[in-house]
KEGUMI-736466 format. One record per residue (C-alpha): x, y, z; residue number from 0; residue in three letters. Coordinates in pm, whole numbers, plus 32768, in hexadecimal, padded with zeros to 4 digits. Example, Ala and Ser with C-alpha at 12.3 -4.5 7.8 and 13.67 -1.06 7.14 Angstrom:
% KEGUMI-736466
<site east="84CE" north="7E3E" up="830C" pos="0" code="ALA"/>
<site east="8557" north="7F96" up="82CA" pos="1" code="SER"/>
% end
This chain:
% KEGUMI-736466
<site east="E33C" north="BADF" up="58F5" pos="0" code="MET"/>
<site east="E2DE" north="BC04" up="59CF" pos="1" code="THR"/>
<site east="E2EA" north="BC01" up="5B47" pos="2" code="ASP"/>
<site east="E177" north="BC1C" up="5B96" pos="3" code="ILE"/>
<site east="E12A" north="BBC8" up="5D00" pos="4" code="PRO"/>
<site east="E06E" north="BA7F" up="5D1B" pos="5" code="GLN"/>
<site east="DF43" north="BB1B" up="5DCA" pos="6" code="ASN"/>
<site east="DF0F" north="BBFF" up="5C9C" pos="7" code="ILE"/>
<site east="DF37" north="BADA" up="5BAD" pos="8" code="GLU"/>
<site east="DE30" north="BA10" up="5C6A" pos="9" code="LYS"/>
<site east="DD44" north="BB38" up="5C79" pos="10" code="LYS"/>
<site east="DD54" north="BB62" up="5AFF" pos="11" code="ARG"/>
<site east="DCD4" north="BA01" up="5ACA" pos="12" code="LYS"/>
<site east="DB87" north="BA6E" up="5B5F" pos="13" code="PHE"/>
<site east="DB69" north="BBD9" up="5AF6" pos="14" code="MET"/>
<site east="DC09" north="BCA9" up="59E8" pos="15" code="ALA"/>
<site east="DC66" north="BDC9" up="5ACD" pos="16" code="ILE"/>
<site east="DC72" north="BE05" up="5C44" pos="17" code="SER"/>
<site east="DB80" north="BEE2" up="5D04" pos="18" code="THR"/>
<site east="DCA0" north="BFC7" up="5D5B" pos="19" code="GLN"/>
<site east="DCF7" north="BFDC" up="5BE9" pos="20" code="GLY"/>
<site east="DB92" north="C042" up="5B93" pos="21" code="ILE"/>
<site east="DB8F" north="C14D" up="5CA2" pos="22" code="ILE"/>
<site east="DCDD" north="C1D8" up="5C31" pos="23" code="LEU"/>
<site east="DC6B" north="C1D9" up="5AC4" pos="24" code="ILE"/>
<site east="DB32" north="C29D" up="5B22" pos="25" code="ILE"/>
<site east="DC06" north="C399" up="5BE1" pos="26" code="ILE"/>
<site east="DD07" north="C3B4" up="5AC8" pos="27" code="ALA"/>
<site east="DBFE" north="C3DA" up="59B9" pos="28" code="ALA"/>
<site east="DB44" north="C4E2" up="5A80" pos="29" code="THR"/>
<site east="DC7E" north="C5A9" up="5ACB" pos="30" code="MET"/>
<site east="DCF9" north="C596" up="5965" pos="31" code="MET"/>
<site east="DBA1" north="C5F6" up="58DE" pos="32" code="SER"/>
<site east="DB7B" north="C724" up="59BD" pos="33" code="PHE"/>
<site east="DCE5" north="C77C" up="5975" pos="34" code="GLY"/>
<site east="DC98" north="C77B" up="5801" pos="35" code="SER"/>
<site east="DB63" north="C84F" up="583A" pos="36" code="LEU"/>
<site east="DC37" north="C943" up="5903" pos="37" code="GLY"/>
<site east="DD3B" north="C955" up="57EF" pos="38" code="LEU"/>
<site east="DC2A" north="C99F" up="56F0" pos="39" code="LYS"/>
<site east="DB92" north="CAA6" up="57D5" pos="40" code="GLY"/>
<site east="DCE2" north="CB51" up="57FD" pos="41" code="ALA"/>
<site east="DD24" north="CB4B" up="5687" pos="42" code="ILE"/>
<site east="DBD1" north="CBE8" up="5648" pos="43" code="GLU"/>
<site east="DC13" north="CCE9" up="5759" pos="44" code="ALA"/>
<site east="DD50" north="CD64" up="56AA" pos="45" code="ILE"/>
<site east="DCA4" north="CD6C" up="5558" pos="46" code="GLY"/>
<site east="DD36" north="CC33" up="54B7" pos="47" code="GLY"/>
<site east="DE8A" north="CB91" up="549B" pos="48" code="PHE"/>
<site east="DF98" north="CBA2" up="5392" pos="49" code="ALA"/>
<site east="DEBA" north="CC39" up="5288" pos="50" code="GLU"/>
<site east="DFEC" north="CCFC" up="521E" pos="51" code="ASN"/>
<site east="E138" north="CC46" up="5241" pos="52" code="ILE"/>
<site east="E1E9" north="CD95" up="5266" pos="53" code="GLY"/>
<site east="E131" north="CDE1" up="53AA" pos="54" code="THR"/>
<site east="E12D" north="CC85" up="5445" pos="55" code="ILE"/>
<site east="E214" north="CCFC" up="555A" pos="56" code="HIS"/>
<site east="E106" north="CDF4" up="55C9" pos="57" code="LYS"/>
<site east="E004" north="CCDB" up="55D2" pos="58" code="ASP"/>
<site east="E0EB" north="CBFF" up="56A0" pos="59" code="ILE"/>
<site east="E129" north="CD19" up="5798" pos="60" code="PHE"/>
<site east="DFB7" north="CD6D" up="57AE" pos="61" code="ALA"/>
<site east="DF69" north="CBFF" up="57FA" pos="62" code="LEU"/>
<site east="E087" north="CBE0" up="58F2" pos="63" code="ALA"/>
<site east="DFF1" north="CCF0" up="59CD" pos="64" code="ILE"/>
<site east="DE86" north="CC85" up="59A0" pos="65" code="ASN"/>
<site east="DE01" north="CBDB" up="5ADF" pos="66" code="PRO"/>
<site east="DD0C" north="CB02" up="5A1A" pos="67" code="ILE"/>
<site east="DE2B" north="CA81" up="5945" pos="68" code="PHE"/>
<site east="DF01" north="CA39" up="5A76" pos="69" code="ILE"/>
<site east="DDE8" north="C978" up="5B22" pos="70" code="VAL"/>
<site east="DD9D" north="C8BE" up="59DD" pos="71" code="GLY"/>
<site east="DF09" north="C85F" up="59B4" pos="72" code="LEU"/>
<site east="DF20" north="C7E7" up="5B1D" pos="73" code="ILE"/>
<site east="DDE4" north="C716" up="5AF8" pos="74" code="LEU"/>
<site east="DE54" north="C680" up="59AE" pos="75" code="TYR"/>
<site east="DFB1" north="C639" up="5A32" pos="76" code="GLY"/>
<site east="DF2C" north="C5A3" up="5B76" pos="77" code="GLY"/>
<site east="DE3A" north="C4C7" up="5AB4" pos="78" code="GLY"/>
<site east="DF5A" north="C454" up="59D9" pos="79" code="THR"/>
<site east="E026" north="C3F3" up="5B0A" pos="80" code="LEU"/>
<site east="DF01" north="C32B" up="5B93" pos="81" code="ILE"/>
<site east="DED9" north="C286" up="5A3E" pos="82" code="TRP"/>
<site east="E049" north="C225" up="5A47" pos="83" code="MET"/>
<site east="E004" north="C176" up="5B93" pos="84" code="ARG"/>
<site east="DEE0" north="C0BB" up="5AF4" pos="85" code="VAL"/>
<site east="DFA7" north="C03D" up="59CA" pos="86" code="ILE"/>
<site east="E0BC" north="BFC6" up="5AAF" pos="87" code="SER"/>
<site east="DFD4" north="BEC4" up="5B4E" pos="88" code="THR"/>
<site east="DEA9" north="BE92" up="5A69" pos="89" code="GLU"/>
<site east="DE87" north="BE19" up="5902" pos="90" code="PRO"/>
<site east="DE8F" north="BF48" up="581E" pos="91" code="ILE"/>
<site east="DDB2" north="BE98" up="5720" pos="92" code="SER"/>
<site east="DC9D" north="BEA1" up="5825" pos="93" code="VAL"/>
<site east="DCEA" north="BFE6" up="58D7" pos="94" code="GLY"/>
<site east="DD18" north="C0C6" up="57A9" pos="95" code="TYR"/>
<site east="DBBF" north="C091" up="5711" pos="96" code="PRO"/>
<site east="DB24" north="C0D2" up="5866" pos="97" code="ILE"/>
<site east="DBF1" north="C210" up="5890" pos="98" code="LEU"/>
<site east="DB96" north="C292" up="5736" pos="99" code="MET"/>
<site east="DA22" north="C244" up="5754" pos="100" code="SER"/>
<site east="DA0C" north="C2F7" up="58A3" pos="101" code="ILE"/>
<site east="DAD2" north="C41B" up="5818" pos="102" code="ALA"/>
<site east="D9F5" north="C431" up="56E1" pos="103" code="PHE"/>
<site east="D8B9" north="C441" up="57B0" pos="104" code="ILE"/>
<site east="D94E" north="C535" up="58AE" pos="105" code="THR"/>
<site east="D9DD" north="C61E" up="57A7" pos="106" code="VAL"/>
<site east="D89B" north="C61A" up="56DD" pos="107" code="THR"/>
<site east="D7CF" north="C676" up="5810" pos="108" code="GLY"/>
<site east="D8CD" north="C77B" up="587E" pos="109" code="GLY"/>
<site east="D8DC" north="C814" up="5722" pos="110" code="ALA"/>
<site east="D762" north="C836" up="5724" pos="111" code="ALA"/>
<site east="D762" north="C8D1" up="587F" pos="112" code="PHE"/>
<site east="D890" north="C9B8" up="5865" pos="113" code="PHE"/>
<site east="D89A" north="CA09" up="56F1" pos="114" code="PHE"/>
<site east="D72F" north="C9DC" up="5687" pos="115" code="SER"/>
<site east="D78E" north="C8CB" up="558F" pos="116" code="GLU"/>
<site east="D668" north="C801" up="5515" pos="117" code="ALA"/>
<site east="D629" north="C69F" up="558A" pos="118" code="ILE"/>
<site east="D582" north="C60F" up="5457" pos="119" code="THR"/>
<site east="D4CD" north="C4C6" up="5425" pos="120" code="ILE"/>
<site east="D5F4" north="C43C" up="535A" pos="121" code="PRO"/>
<site east="D6E0" north="C494" up="547D" pos="122" code="LYS"/>
<site east="D5FB" north="C3E6" up="5575" pos="123" code="ILE"/>
<site east="D5E1" north="C2B2" up="5497" pos="124" code="ILE"/>
<site east="D759" north="C2B8" up="5469" pos="125" code="GLY"/>
<site east="D793" north="C2C3" up="55E1" pos="126" code="MET"/>
<site east="D6A6" north="C19F" up="5615" pos="127" code="ILE"/>
<site east="D751" north="C0D4" up="5504" pos="128" code="VAL"/>
<site east="D8A8" north="C121" up="5598" pos="129" code="ILE"/>
<site east="D83F" north="C0BF" up="56F9" pos="130" code="VAL"/>
<site east="D79D" north="BF7C" up="567F" pos="131" code="VAL"/>
<site east="D8D3" north="BF30" up="55AF" pos="132" code="GLY"/>
<site east="D9B8" north="BF6D" up="56D9" pos="133" code="VAL"/>
<site east="D8E5" north="BE8A" up="57B5" pos="134" code="VAL"/>
<site east="D8F2" north="BD76" up="56B0" pos="135" code="ILE"/>
<site east="DA64" north="BDA3" up="5666" pos="136" code="ALA"/>
<site east="DAD5" north="BDB2" up="57D1" pos="137" code="THR"/>
<site east="DA16" north="BC7C" up="5835" pos="138" code="ASN"/>
<site east="DA9A" north="BBA7" up="571A" pos="139" code="GLY"/>
% end
């Protein structure tokens, strides 16, 4: 049996996840999403990544000195650290679907804004289905 403090155990009888957990998940998902968008932006800025295995070292160097890549990596890494805090105190079976649904919506919107990717009706329907599914699954 794990050593979960009793106040957390009591709280979980009434709600699946704490308010602090939700706030941290939103922060983590947002940071990881914008980090991913930054990584994609940096990869596009250098003209792609590892298209030729013989020149991968040049791609790695180009990314390593790219400010967008560095910011993206910091955001993604920081979001991951916050996520680690969440899973240390909250049920992962509840937190992970919330994290992924927020990230999916954030990345889809960011991809449309930064990279002119289309937000199609099927994507919108998919996001709605995912959010409804997460709400159902996390309250069960």
